N, C-alpha and C positions, 0 to 999 in steps of 0.2 A: 343603259340608263346611267346618268351621272349620280353621284352620291346624293342621298336625300338629306343627310346631315352633314353640314360643312363647318360647324363650329369646332374650334380647337378641342381636342380630347373627345370629340363626339362619337357615338356608336351608330353606324348605318345598318339598317335591318337587311340581311341577305338570306338567300336559301340555296341550297344545293342538294344533290342527290348522287349517291354511289350507285350506279346502274351496274348490276351483276349478271353475268351470263355464265352458266355451268355447263353449256353444251359445246364449248370451244376447245375442250381438252380435258386432261386428267384433273387440272386445278381450275377453280372458278376465276373468271377474269372480270376486271372492272373497267368501265369506260372513263378515260381521261382525254383532255384535249390540251394541246399547247396554247396557253393564254396569250392572245395577240399582243396585249400591252405589256405584261410582265415577263413573258418568255418562260413560264413555269408550267409544269403539268398539274393540272387541277381537275377535279369533277365538274360536270356541268352544273351551272347555277348562275346566280346574278342578284341584283337588287330587287327588294320588294318594293313595288310601286304604291304610292299613297292609297290607292283604291283597291289594294289586294290584301289578303291575308296570306301567310307563308305557304299554305297548300296551293292556293290558286297561282301564286308566283312560281312555285316548283313546277306545276304542269306546264306553264307557259315556257319556262326555261328548258323543259325536257324537249318541247317542240322546237324552239328556236336553236338551241345549241346542239341537240342530238339527233333531232329528226323523229322522235318517238311520239306516237299518239297514245292517249290514255288506254285505248282497249289493248294495246300490246304489252302492258306493264301490270306488275303486281307490287304492292308496297309491303314490306315486311313489318309486322306488328307484334308486340309481345303478348297480346291477348286478342281474341276475337271480339270485334265490336258489336255492341248491342244494336238493336234497330235504331235508325235515325229518329229522334223525337221531332215531332212537328214544329216545335217552337225554337229548336237549336240547330246549330250547324256543327256536327262532329267531324273533325278533320283527323287524319292519321297521327299517331304518336311518332315524333321524330325519333331517329336514332340517337341523337345527341345534339348539343348546341356548342358552338365553337366561337370564341372571341379571338380575333387575331388582328394585329397592327397591319395597317395598309399604307399609312402616310406617316412616317416617323417624324417629319419636321412639324406637323400639326398635331400628332398624337391621335389621329383619326383610326378608328377600328371598324371591322366588319363583325357584326353580331349575327352568325351564320346558324340557321335552323337547317340540320342536316337529316335527310331521309335515306333509307336503304330501299332500293327498287330492284326487282328482278324482271328479266325478260328472257324469252327463249328464242329470240330471232333478231335479225337486223333491223335497224329503223326503217320506217316507211318512207322517210324523206331525207333529203340532205340538210345539212344546217342552214339556217336562214341567211340571206345575204348579209355580208359584213361580219358573220361569226366564223370562228376558227374552223378550218376544214381538216386540220391535223388531229383526227380522232384516232385513239389507240385503245385497244383491249389489252390490258396488262394484268399479270398476277401481282399479288402484294409483294413478292420477292423482287420481280421486275421493276415495280414502281420504286422500291426501297433502294435498288441499285442505279437508278437513273439519277444523274447529277441535277437534273432540271425539275425533280420532284421537291415539293415542299417538305420541311422536316416532319410536320405532323400528318402529311398525307397517307403515308404507309401505316401509321398507327391507327388512324380512323378507319382506312380501308380495311385493316384486319379485324376491326370491330364489326364492320359491315358483313365481312365474310363469316365471322362467328355467328352473327344474327341469322344468317341463312340456314344454320342447322337447328336453331332453337326457337326462332319466331315464326309466326303464321304468314303465309303468303295470302294476301287479301287483294283481289282485283281492284285496281285503281278506280274503275268506274263505280264501285260501291260507294264512293265518297263524293259529296258535292263538288261539282266542277269537273269530275272525271267523266 
């Protein structure tokens, strides 16, 4: 999807998720892909469409870019969620938000809502047509050593790994849209 905010200095809403697997070796690994346009390693994610909230966009991006279905995933949460009230939609608490420059000439930034997600197996599907097929499961150290990683990628990835031991695993299907 193209940028939803094109004015100079604008902030485009995006969403991403660090998908973690602890079953691939002694250290947890995170899923990254080589971005087709920018040639950098990033976590799966993309633009929030005008008819979506961040969580709905996150689920769509996990299907499109990583091939995961909601029933294969758990989202890390700092506390256990109460029951869903009938009049509201409670979505997961993000790991963090990250604002980063994507077009220096226009001053356009992405305002990224970042989730931490856990899975115990491979994706059910391949990435959607047109998405990067260069998917890699990397440790934080491997990501930090890779010259194609973004400077803040390993820092945020470490935060996601730290949440793995202190936050609760909540099935994605617990939340609306999952």
